[in-house]
C-alpha positions as CSV (number, residue, x, y, z in Angstrom):
1,X,0.2,-0.1,0.0
2,X,1.4,3.4,-0.9
3,X,1.9,5.9,1.9
4,X,0.0,9.2,1.4
5,X,2.3,12.4,1.9
6,X,0.1,15.6,2.9
7,X,1.7,18.5,1.2
8,X,0.7,21.6,3.6
9,X,1.1,25.2,2.3
10,X,-0.1,28.5,3.4
11,X,1.6,28.5,6.5
12,X,4.3,30.6,5.8
13,X,7.2,27.6,6.3
14,X,10.1,27.3,4.0
15,X,10.1,24.1,2.2
16,X,12.6,21.3,2.0
17,X,12.7,19.6,-1.4
18,X,14.4,16.6,-2.5
19,X,13.8,15.2,-6.1
20,X,15.8,12.1,-7.7
21,X,16.9,11.5,-11.3
22,X,15.1,8.6,-12.6
23,X,16.2,5.1,-10.9
24,X,19.0,7.2,-9.3
25,X,20.9,7.7,-12.6
26,X,23.6,10.2,-12.5
27,X,21.6,12.5,-15.1
28,X,23.1,15.5,-13.6
29,X,26.5,13.9,-13.7
30,X,28.2,16.3,-16.0
31,X,29.1,19.9,-15.5
32,X,27.2,21.1,-18.4
33,X,24.1,19.1,-17.3
34,X,24.2,20.8,-13.6
35,X,24.9,24.3,-15.3
36,X,21.7,23.9,-17.3
37,X,19.6,23.0,-14.3
38,X,20.5,26.2,-12.4
39,X,20.1,28.3,-15.3
40,X,16.6,26.9,-15.9
41,X,16.2,27.0,-11.8
42,X,16.8,30.6,-11.8
43,X,14.4,31.2,-15.0
44,X,11.5,29.3,-12.8
45,X,12.4,31.4,-10.0
46,X,11.9,34.9,-11.6
47,X,8.6,33.4,-13.3
48,X,7.0,32.0,-10.2
49,X,8.4,34.8,-7.9
50,X,9.9,32.4,-4.9
51,X,12.6,32.8,-2.1
52,X,15.7,30.5,-3.1
53,X,17.2,30.1,0.2
54,X,19.6,27.2,-0.6
55,X,20.3,24.4,-2.8
56,X,22.7,21.5,-3.9
57,X,22.8,20.0,-7.1
58,X,24.1,16.4,-6.9
59,X,24.6,14.0,-9.9
60,X,21.8,12.0,-9.5
61,X,19.4,14.1,-7.3
62,X,19.0,17.7,-6.1
63,X,18.0,19.6,-2.8
64,X,16.3,22.9,-2.7
65,X,15.2,25.0,0.2
66,X,12.6,27.3,-1.1
67,X,9.6,29.6,0.2
68,X,6.0,29.2,-1.2
69,X,6.0,31.1,-4.4
70,X,3.9,34.4,-5.2
71,X,2.6,32.5,-8.3
72,X,1.2,28.9,-7.7
73,X,2.6,26.5,-5.2
74,X,5.7,24.5,-4.6
75,X,3.9,21.9,-6.6
76,X,3.5,23.9,-9.6
77,X,6.9,25.3,-9.5
78,X,8.2,21.9,-9.4
79,X,6.4,20.5,-11.9
80,X,7.6,23.2,-14.4
81,X,11.1,22.9,-13.3
82,X,11.2,19.2,-13.8
83,X,9.6,19.5,-17.0
84,X,11.9,22.2,-18.7
85,X,15.2,20.5,-17.4
86,X,14.0,17.2,-18.6
87,X,13.0,18.5,-22.1
88,X,16.3,20.6,-22.5
89,X,18.9,17.8,-21.1
90,X,17.0,15.0,-23.2
91,X,17.3,17.2,-26.2
92,X,21.0,17.5,-25.7
93,X,21.4,13.5,-24.8
94,X,19.5,12.9,-28.5
95,X,22.1,15.4,-30.1
96,X,25.2,13.5,-28.7
97,X,23.7,10.1,-29.6
98,X,22.8,10.9,-33.2
99,X,25.2,12.4,-36.2
100,X,24.1,15.8,-37.5
101,X,21.1,15.7,-39.8
102,X,19.8,12.4,-38.3
103,X,17.6,13.6,-35.7
104,X,14.5,13.6,-38.1
105,X,15.3,9.9,-39.2
106,X,15.4,8.9,-35.6
107,X,11.8,10.0,-35.3
108,X,10.9,8.4,-38.4
109,X,12.2,4.9,-37.8
110,X,10.7,4.7,-34.2
111,X,14.4,4.7,-32.6
112,X,13.9,4.8,-28.8
113,X,14.1,8.0,-27.3
114,X,16.1,8.7,-24.0
115,X,13.7,7.5,-20.9
116,X,12.4,9.4,-18.1
117,X,14.7,12.2,-16.6
118,X,13.3,12.5,-13.1
119,X,11.5,10.1,-10.5
120,X,7.9,11.1,-10.7
121,X,7.4,12.2,-7.1
122,X,9.5,14.6,-4.8
123,X,10.1,14.6,-1.2
124,X,8.7,18.0,0.5
125,X,9.6,18.6,4.1
126,X,8.2,22.0,5.9
127,X,10.8,23.8,7.7
128,X,9.2,25.9,10.3
129,X,12.1,27.1,12.5
130,X,15.5,28.5,12.4
131,X,17.0,25.4,13.8
132,X,15.6,23.3,10.9
133,X,16.7,26.0,8.5
134,X,20.3,25.9,9.5
135,X,20.2,22.0,9.9
136,X,19.0,21.5,6.2
137,X,21.3,24.1,4.7
138,X,24.1,22.3,6.4
139,X,22.9,18.9,5.0
140,X,22.9,20.0,1.5
141,X,25.9,22.0,1.4
142,X,28.1,19.1,2.9
143,X,26.2,16.6,0.9
144,X,28.8,16.6,-1.9
145,X,31.7,16.1,0.8
146,X,29.7,13.3,2.4
147,X,29.8,11.6,-1.1
148,X,33.4,12.3,-1.9
149,X,33.1,14.6,-4.7
150,X,35.1,17.4,-3.0
151,X,36.9,17.8,0.2
152,X,35.6,21.1,1.0
153,X,31.8,22.3,0.4
154,X,33.1,25.6,-1.3
155,X,34.7,23.4,-3.9
156,X,31.2,22.3,-5.1
157,X,30.0,25.3,-7.2
158,X,26.5,23.8,-8.0
159,X,25.5,24.7,-4.3
160,X,24.6,27.9,-2.5
161,X,27.2,27.4,-0.1
162,X,29.6,30.0,-1.7
163,X,27.0,32.6,-1.6
164,X,26.8,32.5,2.3
165,X,30.2,31.6,3.3
166,X,32.5,32.7,0.6
167,X,30.7,35.8,-1.0
168,X,31.0,34.0,-4.4
169,X,27.6,33.9,-5.9
170,X,27.3,31.6,-9.0
171,X,24.6,31.8,-11.8
172,X,21.7,31.0,-9.3
173,X,22.5,33.1,-6.1
174,X,19.8,32.8,-3.3
175,X,17.6,35.8,-2.9
176,X,16.9,35.4,1.1
177,X,15.7,38.9,1.2
178,X,12.8,37.8,-0.9
179,X,9.3,39.3,0.5
180,X,6.1,37.4,0.3
181,X,2.8,38.8,-1.1
182,X,-0.3,38.3,0.9
183,X,-2.0,35.2,0.3
184,X,-5.6,33.7,1.2
185,X,-6.1,31.0,3.9
186,X,-3.8,28.0,4.1
187,X,-4.2,25.1,1.9
188,X,-3.7,21.7,2.1
189,X,-2.8,19.4,-0.8
190,X,-3.0,15.7,-0.7
191,X,-0.5,13.8,-2.7
192,X,0.5,10.1,-3.3
193,X,4.0,11.1,-3.2
194,X,6.4,9.1,-0.9
195,X,9.4,10.6,0.8
196,X,12.5,9.6,-1.1
197,X,15.1,7.9,0.7
198,X,17.6,9.9,-1.2
199,X,20.7,11.5,0.7
């Protein structure tokens, strides 16, 4: 039986979000793929107007800490983010696999396209206190060190660590001074999503 996760919005909480690539494959395992993710994350933030408090882009999953957007909900934002990233990176994967001029032939002959990019669901943890906020930020920033990708969190440029500790914002710097617009009453969204076991 599937576990039911309640997504609670409208309480002014931050949201610690974890989303995995399909079957934990390292689909964000290249510098270019992670750069593309950050570029699209910045675009989605501008469109949906939310605070990006922190993040870490790992080879096979991502961590985000965000506010609720002024436009839509975290679910809406994540849906668009995942769609845009998968569309862009799957297009690049097709180009890499096929010689120039053969993309049309690929379509006509029914050659299999790259499979899904993301797991369907994502984990969303409500962050309600400064203690939890700092705990989750430290967790995501030190994740690359724990995984043996770098020796110091400042060496992993696809996270928000540099913004807070080194004064070196990258292509998608956090915007912790963002301000929320007044919203109506709190809303509760039901989802069949199951908390991911990603670390």
